[in-house]
A tleap script that builds the chain and sets N, CA, C and O, in Angstrom:
source leaprc.protein.ff14SB
mol = sequence {
  NMET GLY PRO SER ASN ARG ILE TYR ILE CYS
  SER VAL PHE ASP GLY LEU TRP ILE LYS SER
  ARG THR ALA VAL VAL VAL HIE GLU LEU ALA
  HIE SER VAL GLY GLY PRO ASP LYS SER SER
  SER SER ILE ARG HIE PHE ALA ARG GLU LEU
  PRO PHE PRO ASN GLY THR PRO ASP GLU SER
  PRO ARG ASP TYR SER HIE LEU LEU PRO GLU
  GLU ALA ILE ARG ASN ALA GLY SER TYR GLY
  SER PHE ALA ILE HIE ALA ALA PHE GLY PHE
  GLU ASN CARG
}
set mol.1.N position { 58.404 16.954 -30.356 }
set mol.1.CA position { 59.714 17.570 -30.488 }
set mol.1.C position { 60.267 17.842 -29.092 }
set mol.1.O position { 59.548 18.336 -28.224 }
set mol.2.N position { 61.497 17.531 -28.881 }
set mol.2.CA position { 62.121 17.734 -27.585 }
set mol.2.C position { 63.133 18.861 -27.616 }
set mol.2.O position { 63.218 19.607 -28.591 }
set mol.3.N position { 63.904 18.979 -26.536 }
set mol.3.CA position { 64.934 20.012 -26.493 }
set mol.3.C position { 65.905 19.845 -27.655 }
set mol.3.O position { 66.145 18.732 -28.125 }
set mol.4.N position { 66.448 20.941 -28.100 }
set mol.4.CA position { 67.353 20.932 -29.237 }
set mol.4.C position { 68.651 21.624 -28.853 }
set mol.4.O position { 68.684 22.436 -27.928 }
set mol.5.N position { 69.692 21.306 -29.553 }
set mol.5.CA position { 70.950 22.008 -29.302 }
set mol.5.C position { 71.135 23.158 -30.279 }
set mol.5.O position { 72.240 23.682 -30.419 }
set mol.6.N position { 70.054 23.557 -30.959 }
set mol.6.CA position { 70.126 24.657 -31.916 }
set mol.6.C position { 69.023 25.674 -31.641 }
set mol.6.O position { 67.891 25.329 -31.302 }
set mol.7.N position { 69.396 26.920 -31.798 }
set mol.7.CA position { 68.437 28.009 -31.689 }
set mol.7.C position { 68.532 28.788 -32.990 }
set mol.7.O position { 69.617 29.192 -33.408 }
set mol.8.N position { 67.399 28.992 -33.617 }
set mol.8.CA position { 67.366 29.723 -34.877 }
set mol.8.C position { 66.830 31.121 -34.635 }
set mol.8.O position { 65.739 31.287 -34.089 }
set mol.9.N position { 67.582 32.111 -35.033 }
set mol.9.CA position { 67.202 33.509 -34.883 }
set mol.9.C position { 66.918 34.049 -36.288 }
set mol.9.O position { 67.754 33.933 -37.184 }
set mol.10.N position { 65.735 34.639 -36.472 }
set mol.10.CA position { 65.368 35.153 -37.797 }
set mol.10.C position { 65.932 36.563 -38.011 }
set mol.10.O position { 66.492 37.164 -37.094 }
set mol.11.N position { 65.778 37.067 -39.208 }
set mol.11.CA position { 66.359 38.361 -39.576 }
set mol.11.C position { 65.768 39.528 -38.794 }
set mol.11.O position { 66.416 40.569 -38.679 }
set mol.12.N position { 64.571 39.392 -38.258 }
set mol.12.CA position { 63.954 40.459 -37.462 }
set mol.12.C position { 64.821 40.782 -36.240 }
set mol.12.O position { 64.823 41.916 -35.761 }
set mol.13.N position { 65.543 39.801 -35.746 }
set mol.13.CA position { 66.403 39.957 -34.575 }
set mol.13.C position { 67.359 41.143 -34.730 }
set mol.13.O position { 67.595 41.879 -33.772 }
set mol.14.N position { 67.905 41.327 -35.924 }
set mol.14.CA position { 68.875 42.407 -36.165 }
set mol.14.C position { 68.299 43.794 -35.901 }
set mol.14.O position { 69.040 44.706 -35.537 }
set mol.15.N position { 67.013 43.964 -36.077 }
set mol.15.CA position { 66.394 45.266 -35.894 }
set mol.15.C position { 65.894 45.533 -34.489 }
set mol.15.O position { 65.336 46.599 -34.227 }
set mol.16.N position { 66.082 44.579 -33.572 }
set mol.16.CA position { 65.581 44.737 -32.210 }
set mol.16.C position { 66.534 45.562 -31.354 }
set mol.16.O position { 67.744 45.584 -31.578 }
set mol.17.N position { 65.956 46.236 -30.371 }
set mol.17.CA position { 66.719 46.960 -29.364 }
set mol.17.C position { 67.495 45.941 -28.546 }
set mol.17.O position { 67.058 44.794 -28.445 }
set mol.18.N position { 68.622 46.306 -27.961 }
set mol.18.CA position { 69.493 45.364 -27.246 }
set mol.18.C position { 68.760 44.626 -26.127 }
set mol.18.O position { 69.003 43.439 -25.913 }
set mol.19.N position { 67.870 45.309 -25.415 }
set mol.19.CA position { 67.117 44.632 -24.349 }
set mol.19.C position { 66.209 43.562 -24.928 }
set mol.19.O position { 66.067 42.485 -24.349 }
set mol.20.N position { 65.602 43.846 -26.052 }
set mol.20.CA position { 64.741 42.852 -26.685 }
set mol.20.C position { 65.555 41.683 -27.213 }
set mol.20.O position { 65.110 40.538 -27.142 }
set mol.21.N position { 66.740 41.955 -27.742 }
set mol.21.CA position { 67.610 40.867 -28.201 }
set mol.21.C position { 67.962 39.942 -27.044 }
set mol.21.O position { 67.927 38.719 -27.175 }
set mol.22.N position { 68.301 40.545 -25.914 }
set mol.22.CA position { 68.633 39.762 -24.724 }
set mol.22.C position { 67.470 38.861 -24.341 }
set mol.22.O position { 67.656 37.672 -24.080 }
set mol.23.N position { 66.282 39.425 -24.310 }
set mol.23.CA position { 65.093 38.661 -23.936 }
set mol.23.C position { 64.829 37.526 -24.916 }
set mol.23.O position { 64.452 36.431 -24.499 }
set mol.24.N position { 65.019 37.765 -26.205 }
set mol.24.CA position { 64.793 36.725 -27.217 }
set mol.24.C position { 65.750 35.558 -27.001 }
set mol.24.O position { 65.334 34.400 -27.034 }
set mol.25.N position { 67.018 35.853 -26.783 }
set mol.25.CA position { 68.004 34.788 -26.590 }
set mol.25.C position { 67.686 33.978 -25.335 }
set mol.25.O position { 67.707 32.748 -25.375 }
set mol.26.N position { 67.396 34.643 -24.233 }
set mol.26.CA position { 67.086 33.935 -22.989 }
set mol.26.C position { 65.789 33.137 -23.146 }
set mol.26.O position { 65.705 32.003 -22.674 }
set mol.27.N position { 64.792 33.705 -23.794 }
set mol.27.CA position { 63.519 33.021 -24.059 }
set mol.27.C position { 63.773 31.723 -24.834 }
set mol.27.O position { 63.271 30.664 -24.458 }
set mol.28.N position { 64.552 31.810 -25.912 }
set mol.28.CA position { 64.815 30.630 -26.733 }
set mol.28.C position { 65.678 29.608 -25.996 }
set mol.28.O position { 65.492 28.404 -26.173 }
set mol.29.N position { 66.614 30.069 -25.178 }
set mol.29.CA position { 67.408 29.139 -24.365 }
set mol.29.C position { 66.526 28.396 -23.370 }
set mol.29.O position { 66.748 27.215 -23.104 }
set mol.30.N position { 65.531 29.077 -22.821 }
set mol.30.CA position { 64.598 28.420 -21.890 }
set mol.30.C position { 63.894 27.260 -22.582 }
set mol.30.O position { 63.763 26.180 -22.007 }
set mol.31.N position { 63.436 27.479 -23.827 }
set mol.31.CA position { 62.824 26.377 -24.588 }
set mol.31.C position { 63.832 25.245 -24.777 }
set mol.31.O position { 63.485 24.071 -24.647 }
set mol.32.N position { 65.057 25.595 -25.079 }
set mol.32.CA position { 66.081 24.612 -25.380 }
set mol.32.C position { 66.381 23.691 -24.202 }
set mol.32.O position { 66.620 22.499 -24.395 }
set mol.33.N position { 66.371 24.228 -22.990 }
set mol.33.CA position { 66.714 23.404 -21.826 }
set mol.33.C position { 65.494 22.771 -21.164 }
set mol.33.O position { 65.641 21.938 -20.270 }
set mol.34.N position { 64.294 23.155 -21.590 }
set mol.34.CA position { 63.078 22.555 -21.042 }
set mol.34.C position { 62.929 21.126 -21.522 }
set mol.34.O position { 63.642 20.685 -22.423 }
set mol.35.N position { 62.007 20.415 -20.923 }
set mol.35.CA position { 61.754 19.038 -21.324 }
set mol.35.C position { 61.018 18.972 -22.645 }
set mol.35.O position { 60.757 20.003 -23.264 }
set mol.36.N position { 60.679 17.764 -23.085 }
set mol.36.CA position { 59.944 17.606 -24.338 }
set mol.36.C position { 58.632 18.394 -24.306 }
set mol.36.O position { 58.026 18.569 -23.249 }
set mol.37.N position { 58.205 18.866 -25.479 }
set mol.37.CA position { 56.949 19.629 -25.573 }
set mol.37.C position { 55.821 18.911 -24.852 }
set mol.37.O position { 55.655 17.697 -24.965 }
set mol.38.N position { 55.056 19.692 -24.110 }
set mol.38.CA position { 53.863 19.228 -23.383 }
set mol.38.C position { 54.182 18.334 -22.191 }
set mol.38.O position { 53.262 17.818 -21.557 }
set mol.39.N position { 55.464 18.134 -21.867 }
set mol.39.CA position { 55.799 17.376 -20.667 }
set mol.39.C position { 55.616 18.279 -19.454 }
set mol.39.O position { 55.400 19.482 -19.599 }
set mol.40.N position { 55.702 17.711 -18.281 }
set mol.40.CA position { 55.501 18.504 -17.065 }
set mol.40.C position { 56.643 19.495 -16.813 }
set mol.40.O position { 56.512 20.374 -15.961 }
set mol.41.N position { 57.747 19.369 -17.531 }
set mol.41.CA position { 58.863 20.300 -17.338 }
set mol.41.C position { 59.114 21.200 -18.546 }
set mol.41.O position { 60.018 22.036 -18.511 }
set mol.42.N position { 58.332 21.044 -19.610 }
set mol.42.CA position { 58.606 21.829 -20.820 }
set mol.42.C position { 58.380 23.320 -20.585 }
set mol.42.O position { 57.523 23.721 -19.798 }
set mol.43.N position { 59.150 24.106 -21.270 }
set mol.43.CA position { 59.021 25.563 -21.218 }
set mol.43.C position { 58.199 25.958 -22.441 }
set mol.43.O position { 58.605 25.724 -23.580 }
set mol.44.N position { 57.039 26.561 -22.189 }
set mol.44.CA position { 56.078 26.827 -23.259 }
set mol.44.C position { 55.674 28.295 -23.286 }
set mol.44.O position { 56.366 29.151 -22.735 }
set mol.45.N position { 54.562 28.573 -23.926 }
set mol.45.CA position { 54.022 29.929 -24.022 }
set mol.45.C position { 52.666 29.981 -23.336 }
set mol.45.O position { 51.629 30.007 -23.999 }
set mol.46.N position { 52.676 29.996 -22.020 }
set mol.46.CA position { 51.411 30.108 -21.301 }
set mol.46.C position { 50.805 31.484 -21.530 }
set mol.46.O position { 49.587 31.617 -21.657 }
set mol.47.N position { 51.646 32.504 -21.584 }
set mol.47.CA position { 51.194 33.865 -21.877 }
set mol.47.C position { 52.368 34.652 -22.441 }
set mol.47.O position { 53.529 34.350 -22.163 }
set mol.48.N position { 52.049 35.654 -23.230 }
set mol.48.CA position { 53.067 36.538 -23.803 }
set mol.48.C position { 53.252 37.731 -22.871 }
set mol.48.O position { 52.280 38.232 -22.304 }
set mol.49.N position { 54.472 38.181 -22.711 }
set mol.49.CA position { 54.764 39.290 -21.798 }
set mol.49.C position { 54.410 40.650 -22.392 }
set mol.49.O position { 54.362 41.647 -21.671 }
set mol.50.N position { 54.168 40.699 -23.678 }
set mol.50.CA position { 53.806 41.958 -24.333 }
set mol.50.C position { 52.355 41.902 -24.802 }
set mol.50.O position { 51.889 40.802 -25.100 }
set mol.51.N position { 51.629 42.965 -24.887 }
set mol.51.CA position { 52.065 44.315 -24.582 }
set mol.51.C position { 52.179 44.554 -23.080 }
set mol.51.O position { 51.400 44.029 -22.284 }
set mol.52.N position { 53.167 45.356 -22.723 }
set mol.52.CA position { 53.442 45.712 -21.341 }
set mol.52.C position { 52.264 46.528 -20.812 }
set mol.52.O position { 51.752 47.341 -21.581 }
set mol.53.N position { 51.794 46.393 -19.597 }
set mol.53.CA position { 52.363 45.632 -18.495 }
set mol.53.C position { 51.731 44.265 -18.272 }
set mol.53.O position { 52.328 43.442 -17.578 }
set mol.54.N position { 50.549 43.979 -18.826 }
set mol.54.CA position { 49.860 42.726 -18.487 }
set mol.54.C position { 50.061 41.600 -19.479 }
set mol.54.O position { 49.790 40.445 -19.149 }
set mol.55.N position { 50.522 41.889 -20.665 }
set mol.55.CA position { 50.705 40.850 -21.655 }
set mol.55.C position { 49.387 40.271 -22.122 }
set mol.55.O position { 48.324 40.836 -21.868 }
set mol.56.N position { 49.462 39.134 -22.810 }
set mol.56.CA position { 48.270 38.485 -23.336 }
set mol.56.C position { 48.302 36.993 -23.075 }
set mol.56.O position { 49.377 36.398 -23.005 }
set mol.57.N position { 47.132 36.378 -22.930 }
set mol.57.CA position { 47.076 34.924 -22.755 }
set mol.57.C position { 47.559 34.205 -24.016 }
set mol.57.O position { 47.493 34.753 -25.116 }
set mol.58.N position { 48.038 32.993 -23.846 }
set mol.58.CA position { 48.390 32.151 -24.980 }
set mol.58.C position { 47.829 30.763 -24.712 }
set mol.58.O position { 46.679 30.495 -25.062 }
set mol.59.N position { 48.608 29.868 -24.099 }
set mol.59.CA position { 48.107 28.532 -23.784 }
set mol.59.C position { 47.303 28.512 -22.480 }
set mol.59.O position { 46.668 27.507 -22.162 }
set mol.60.N position { 47.328 29.584 -21.747 }
set mol.60.CA position { 46.588 29.725 -20.492 }
set mol.60.C position { 45.474 30.746 -20.716 }
set mol.60.O position { 45.610 31.621 -21.571 }
set mol.61.N position { 44.383 30.652 -19.970 }
set mol.61.CA position { 43.346 31.685 -20.078 }
set mol.61.C position { 43.756 32.987 -19.386 }
set mol.61.O position { 43.064 33.996 -19.518 }
set mol.62.N position { 44.869 32.978 -18.653 }
set mol.62.CA position { 45.323 34.148 -17.902 }
set mol.62.C position { 46.357 34.929 -18.694 }
set mol.62.O position { 47.127 34.358 -19.466 }
set mol.63.N position { 46.365 36.256 -18.491 }
set mol.63.CA position { 47.406 37.054 -19.115 }
set mol.63.C position { 48.704 36.889 -18.325 }
set mol.63.O position { 48.725 36.251 -17.272 }
set mol.64.N position { 49.773 37.465 -18.842 }
set mol.64.CA position { 51.109 37.297 -18.278 }
set mol.64.C position { 51.183 37.703 -16.809 }
set mol.64.O position { 51.807 37.007 -16.009 }
set mol.65.N position { 50.560 38.809 -16.449 }
set mol.65.CA position { 50.664 39.302 -15.072 }
set mol.65.C position { 49.833 38.489 -14.084 }
set mol.65.O position { 49.949 38.693 -12.875 }
set mol.66.N position { 49.003 37.578 -14.568 }
set mol.66.CA position { 48.158 36.781 -13.678 }
set mol.66.C position { 48.403 35.274 -13.793 }
set mol.66.O position { 47.559 34.481 -13.375 }
set mol.67.N position { 49.532 34.878 -14.347 }
set mol.67.CA position { 49.839 33.450 -14.436 }
set mol.67.C position { 49.942 32.844 -13.045 }
set mol.67.O position { 50.381 33.497 -12.098 }
set mol.68.N position { 49.538 31.603 -12.939 }
set mol.68.CA position { 49.749 30.863 -11.693 }
set mol.68.C position { 51.240 30.568 -11.568 }
set mol.68.O position { 51.932 30.491 -12.583 }
set mol.69.N position { 51.751 30.401 -10.351 }
set mol.69.CA position { 53.195 30.139 -10.197 }
set mol.69.C position { 53.688 28.959 -11.029 }
set mol.69.O position { 54.774 29.030 -11.605 }
set mol.70.N position { 52.911 27.869 -11.107 }
set mol.70.CA position { 53.349 26.703 -11.874 }
set mol.70.C position { 53.360 26.970 -13.387 }
set mol.70.O position { 54.062 26.285 -14.131 }
set mol.71.N position { 52.585 27.960 -13.840 }
set mol.71.CA position { 52.637 28.362 -15.242 }
set mol.71.C position { 53.801 29.331 -15.473 }
set mol.71.O position { 54.537 29.203 -16.452 }
set mol.72.N position { 53.956 30.281 -14.583 }
set mol.72.CA position { 55.007 31.298 -14.737 }
set mol.72.C position { 56.397 30.675 -14.787 }
set mol.72.O position { 57.253 31.131 -15.544 }
set mol.73.N position { 56.626 29.644 -13.992 }
set mol.73.CA position { 57.953 29.020 -13.950 }
set mol.73.C position { 58.248 28.230 -15.224 }
set mol.73.O position { 59.404 27.925 -15.517 }
set mol.74.N position { 57.196 27.899 -15.983 }
set mol.74.CA position { 57.362 27.156 -17.238 }
set mol.74.C position { 57.010 28.008 -18.458 }
set mol.74.O position { 56.820 27.481 -19.555 }
set mol.75.N position { 56.926 29.323 -18.263 }
set mol.75.CA position { 56.591 30.246 -19.342 }
set mol.75.C position { 57.872 30.867 -19.904 }
set mol.75.O position { 58.621 31.512 -19.170 }
set mol.76.N position { 58.122 30.678 -21.182 }
set mol.76.CA position { 59.369 31.155 -21.793 }
set mol.76.C position { 59.571 32.655 -21.605 }
set mol.76.O position { 60.690 33.097 -21.346 }
set mol.77.N position { 58.516 33.436 -21.730 }
set mol.77.CA position { 58.636 34.878 -21.580 }
set mol.77.C position { 59.069 35.311 -20.196 }
set mol.77.O position { 59.661 36.379 -20.039 }
set mol.78.N position { 58.787 34.506 -19.197 }
set mol.78.CA position { 59.180 34.841 -17.827 }
set mol.78.C position { 60.693 34.931 -17.697 }
set mol.78.O position { 61.204 35.764 -16.947 }
set mol.79.N position { 61.406 34.088 -18.415 }
set mol.79.CA position { 62.861 34.055 -18.304 }
set mol.79.C position { 63.502 35.280 -18.962 }
set mol.79.O position { 64.438 35.865 -18.416 }
set mol.80.N position { 63.001 35.658 -20.122 }
set mol.80.CA position { 63.516 36.863 -20.769 }
set mol.80.C position { 63.242 38.109 -19.948 }
set mol.80.O position { 64.108 38.973 -19.809 }
set mol.81.N position { 62.039 38.198 -19.405 }
set mol.81.CA position { 61.683 39.358 -18.577 }
set mol.81.C position { 62.527 39.405 -17.310 }
set mol.81.O position { 62.958 40.479 -16.892 }
set mol.82.N position { 62.763 38.261 -16.704 }
set mol.82.CA position { 63.594 38.216 -15.504 }
set mol.82.C position { 65.011 38.681 -15.808 }
set mol.82.O position { 65.600 39.434 -15.031 }
set mol.83.N position { 65.562 38.234 -16.938 }
set mol.83.CA position { 66.929 38.629 -17.300 }
set mol.83.C position { 67.039 40.139 -17.457 }
set mol.83.O position { 68.003 40.744 -16.988 }
set mol.84.N position { 66.067 40.746 -18.107 }
set mol.84.CA position { 66.087 42.197 -18.283 }
set mol.84.C position { 65.927 42.904 -16.947 }
set mol.84.O position { 66.634 43.870 -16.661 }
set mol.85.N position { 65.006 42.426 -16.137 }
set mol.85.CA position { 64.788 43.054 -14.835 }
set mol.85.C position { 66.040 42.936 -13.967 }
set mol.85.O position { 66.419 43.892 -13.290 }
set mol.86.N position { 66.677 41.775 -13.984 }
set mol.86.CA position { 67.892 41.580 -13.177 }
set mol.86.C position { 69.024 42.493 -13.646 }
set mol.86.O position { 69.784 43.011 -12.827 }
set mol.87.N position { 69.138 42.688 -14.941 }
set mol.87.CA position { 70.227 43.507 -15.474 }
set mol.87.C position { 69.998 45.006 -15.315 }
set mol.87.O position { 70.938 45.755 -15.049 }
set mol.88.N position { 68.755 45.444 -15.478 }
set mol.88.CA position { 68.481 46.877 -15.525 }
set mol.88.C position { 67.631 47.398 -14.369 }
set mol.88.O position { 67.429 48.605 -14.241 }
set mol.89.N position { 67.134 46.491 -13.530 }
set mol.89.CA position { 66.334 46.920 -12.377 }
set mol.89.C position { 64.863 47.116 -12.681 }
set mol.89.O position { 64.076 47.382 -11.774 }
set mol.90.N position { 64.483 46.991 -13.930 }
set mol.90.CA position { 63.089 47.092 -14.331 }
set mol.90.C position { 62.933 46.523 -15.728 }
set mol.90.O position { 63.914 46.372 -16.456 }
set mol.91.N position { 61.715 46.210 -16.100 }
set mol.91.CA position { 61.404 45.637 -17.414 }
set mol.91.C position { 60.668 46.710 -18.203 }
set mol.91.O position { 59.526 47.039 -17.884 }
set mol.92.N position { 61.306 47.253 -19.219 }
set mol.92.CA position { 60.663 48.330 -19.964 }
set mol.92.C position { 60.830 48.216 -21.473 }
set mol.92.O position { 60.959 49.223 -22.170 }
set mol.93.N position { 60.827 47.003 -21.965 }
set mol.93.CA position { 60.952 46.858 -23.422 }
set mol.93.C position { 59.788 47.534 -24.041 }
set mol.93.O position { 59.663 47.551 -25.265 }
savepdb mol mol.pdb
quit
């Protein structure tokens, strides 16, 4: 499966805090603009950013706070966290 021009948001989205909604949209947009799944440019889930502060491993053996730079730049959660940090000065979902 490759990049898509559609993002599907489930009903849980309505109950999220505004910062979490922002992160979800940016996270899903990162997947949308990344390359085909498993390609060298795809945006994937190397680690989850929650629970704060270290997150949990996913496709990488490292947790979110210890991703290698080449993993972090292709990790979908990194983009949502960056957007929140840029807007509010800190990440505190």
